[in-house]
N, C-alpha and C positions, 0 to 999 in steps of 0.2 A: 362128657363126650370123649370117645376113644379116638385119639389122633395117631394111633400106631405106636410102635416102639420108640422109647426115648433114645435119641442118638447119644453116643459116647462123647466125652469131652473132645476127643480128637476129631470125631466126625463133625461135631458142631463147629469146631475151629476151622476145619477144612472148608465148610460152607461159607463161613464169615470171611475167610481169607480169599476165596474165589470172588466173592462180591467186591471186596476192596480192590483186588487186582483188575476186575472189570471196570470199576470206576476210574482207577488210575490210568489204565490203557486208553479208555474213552477220552478222558480229559487231556492226556498227552497228545492224542491225535487231533483233538479239537484245537488245542493250542497251536500246533504246527500249522493247521489249516487257516488259522486266524492271524498269524503274525503279520503285522502291518495293516490289519483289517479295520483299524479305527484311529482317527487322528487324535492322539492324547499323549500326555506325558512326554512331549518332545518328539514323538514318533510321527512319521508321515503316513498318509493314507495309502495303503498298498492296493493297487488296482487288480492285482492277481490273487488277492486273498480269497480263498474258497468260502470261508466263514466270515461274513461281514458284520460290523457292529460290535458293541461291547461284549466281551466274553469273560465272565467271572469264574475263576477256577477254585476248586475246593481241595487242591492238592495238599496232602498232609492231614486232612480232616476225615479221611475215609472211614475210620473206625466208628465215628459217631453215626454216620448214615447207616452203615452195615449193622451195627449193634442195635440201634433203635428199631430199624425196620424188621429185624429178625423177630421182634416181639409183636409185630403187627400181623393181622390176618388180611386175606384178600379183600374182604368187604370193609375193612377199616379205611378211613380217609386220611389225607395228608395235605398239609400246606407247606410251602417252602419259601426260600429267599431268592435273591438274585443269583445265588450259587446253588442252583437246583439240580444239576446233572446227577450228582451222587445220590441224592434222596430219591430221585425218579428211578434210577437204575436199581437201587436197593429195594424199592417197593415193587419191582417187577416190570418196569417199563422196557419196551423193546428197543434195543440199541440201534437197529436199522432205522426205525421210524424217528428216533431221537436225532441221529446223525443227519438224516435227510432234513429234519426241521432246522438244524443249525446251518445247513447249506442252502436253506430257502427253497426247498423242493416240494412239489405237490404231494409227494409220498410222506411228508413229515407228519408227525402226530398232531400238528396244528395246521396242516395244509401248507406249510412253508411260510406262514404269515406271522408266527409268534417269535421265532428265533430263540436264542439261548435263554433270555431272561423271562420268557413266558412259556417254558416247557410245561405241558400238562398232558395227562393221560387218564381220563376218567375210567377207562376199562380196568385200571388197577387201583383206583381210588386216589390218584394223584391230581389234586384240584388245581395245581399250578404253582410255578415259580412266580416271583413278583419283583419288579424293578424298584418298588417303593419300600424303603426301610420300614419295618414293623407292620406293613400292610397285611401280611399273612395272618397276623394275630386275630384281628376282628373277623376275617373270613373264616378262620378255624372255629371261632366262637359261634358264628352263624351256622356253620355246618353241624356243629355239635348240638345246637338248639334244634336244628332240623331233624337230626337223628332222634332226639327226645320226642318231638312232636309226632314223628312218623312211627314211633315205638320200634325203631330198629335197634339191633343189638351191637352194632359196631361202635368204635371209638374214633376220635380224631387225634392225630399227632400233628403238632405245630412246631416246625423248626424256625428259629429266629436267631440272629446274631447278638453279640454283646452290645453292639451299638444301639440295638432296638430298645434296650431297657431304659434308655433316656428319652424315649418318645412316648407321647401321650397314649397311643393305642396299647402299649404294654399294660399300663395301669388299668385302663378301661376294660381291656379284655380279661385280665385276671380277675378283676372285680366282678364282672358279669358272670364269668364261669364259676366263681366261688359262690356267689349269691344263689345261683340256680343249680349248683352241684352238677355241672355238665360233664359228660364223658370225654374229657379232654386231657391229653398229655402234652404239656408245654416242654419244649426242648431248647434250652439256650446253648447254642453252638458257639462257645466262647473261644474265638481264635485270636483274641488279644488286640486286634486292630480294627478300628472303625474307619474304613477306607484307607486314608493315608495318615491317620492320627492314632497313636497308641491309646487304647481304651482307658488304661489306668489314669491317664492325665485328664480325663473328662468325665469320669464316673465316680461320684462320691459314695462313700459307704462300702460295705463288704461285698456288694454285687448282687447279681440276679437272684440267687437263692435266698438271701436275707430279705430282699424286697418282696419276694413271693411269700415267704413265711409271714411277713408283716401284714399281708392282706388276707391271710388265712388259707393259702394254698401250700400244703406241705411240699418241701423240696428236698432233693438229694443231690449231693455233689459227687462227681466221678472223674477219674482220669480219662479224658476223652481220647487218649492215644492207646488205651488198653481195650481192645475190642471185646474181650471177654467180660471185663468189668462193666463196659457200657451195656452189653447184651443182658447181663445179670440185673443191673439196676433198672434198665428199661422194662424188662420182663416183670420185675417185682412191682414197679409203679403201674404198668399197664394192667396187671391183675387187680390192683386196688381200684383203678378207674372202672374196669369192667364189673367189679362187684358193687358198684354204685356209691363208692366213697367220695365221689366228686373229683375235681381236677387235681393233677399233680404236676410238679415241675422237676425236670432233670437238668442240672447244670453241668455240662461236660466241657472241661477245659482242654483245649487243643491248640493248634497253631497253623496258620495259613502260610505256607512256605513260598508261595508265589506272590506277585504283586497284586494290586487291587483289580486290575484287568490284565489280559494276556500280553499286552504290550507295555506294561508298567515294570521297569527294572527295579523299582522299590529302593532307590538309593537313600531314602530317609530312614531305613532300618539299620540297626547296629549289626554289622557282619557277624560278630560273635554270637548274637542272639539267633541269627538264622542258622549258623553252624550247629548250635546246640539243638535247635529244632530238627535239623536234618539227621542228627545223630539219634534222635528219638522217634524215628519214622514208625508210624503205627503198623505198616505192612511188615517191615523187617522185625519189629517186636513180635508180631504174630508168627512169623516164620521161625524165629528163635524158639518160641514156645512149642510150636508144632514139632520141631526137631527134638526138643527135650522130651516130648511125649512119645517119641519113637517113630515119628514120621521120617521119611527119607527125602533127601535133597532132590532126587530125581522126580519125586511126586510134586514137589513145589515147582520145579522147572516145567512139568507138564501142565500145571495150573496156569503158570504165566503164559505158556505157549497157547493154551486154549483161549485165554482171555484176549491175547493179542490177535489171534486168528479171527475171533468174532468181531473185534473192532475193525480190523483190516477189511473184512467183508462188508461191514457197515459203511466204511468210507468209500469203498469202490462202488457200492450200490448207490450211495448218495451222489457221487460225482457223475454217475451215468443217468440219474433220474432227471426227468424234465421239470422245469419250473412251473409254478401255477399258471393257469390260463388267466389272461387279463380280467376276464369277467369274474374270476374268483374274488377280486377285490370287493365286490358288492355282496358276497355271500357272508353269512355269519355276522351280519350287521343288525343291530337292534332296529326293529320295526316300530316307528313312532306313529303309525297310523296313516291317515290320508295326507299328512303334510300341510294341513290348512290351519291357519290361526283361528282361534275361536274367541 
């Protein structure tokens, strides 16, 4: 199938950079709106927080979302983690509807009832973020099995964190996907921290890629802060999955520079480790490459301005939008029948 001219390296990098800038601007705005919005980590509940409840940021991990989703098509499906903003944006989710969802507004992509940890947008194949560690893995397997039964051509991409590889659903999901050769790309977004505990202290062996290989799912490791490397690796693996080779796993090593939630100052981390991560920011690495390829600083500034303007408009619209009607609480609830015991 002819998909048009192949973009140059600089054109592709520009698109990836814009996606990362949109993710960063969105999460920065959400963070500001949520400060004090949850009672945790010694913080008090802020009654004026516009975004209430736990908000998990993926700041510093943008290259993984942008690079992987660049290899996906509109009709491909996606499952995410409790840090699902970036994945949703990279898959094509609407920033206005997403921000309205975080603000608990009726215009949100889930009617204001899902919030940050349950962002979903079926119109772009985003099946949902999930507050349960590793829960997206079996959901992705079920979605891939459904594609097989329906004889549809799409694939499923499943994002999960390094903490999930120690949970039972990781083994079960990879096993089922391998046995049935499902069209599934597993993506381990290894940010080195499992909530407030360093992953290295609680994960035995060489990690996600080795465990994947052991169960028969070929794996590939990549520098998760190099958006071009992620995009190349994801595209190669996605092509193999589309060709019917069965599931594949991408292990992308990155770093979460913010705390576990938006009000967590993360004092349990070594400051030197955080400084090193900030110096390896994926966006600034992409900017440096862009300039080396002949791009102009003014063009980067224009991309930053465009991303920020889009997010500012989304925030303003969310703040002005009405909340759901009380009766909406009874909508979208499973119907169990007549409600009589038999």
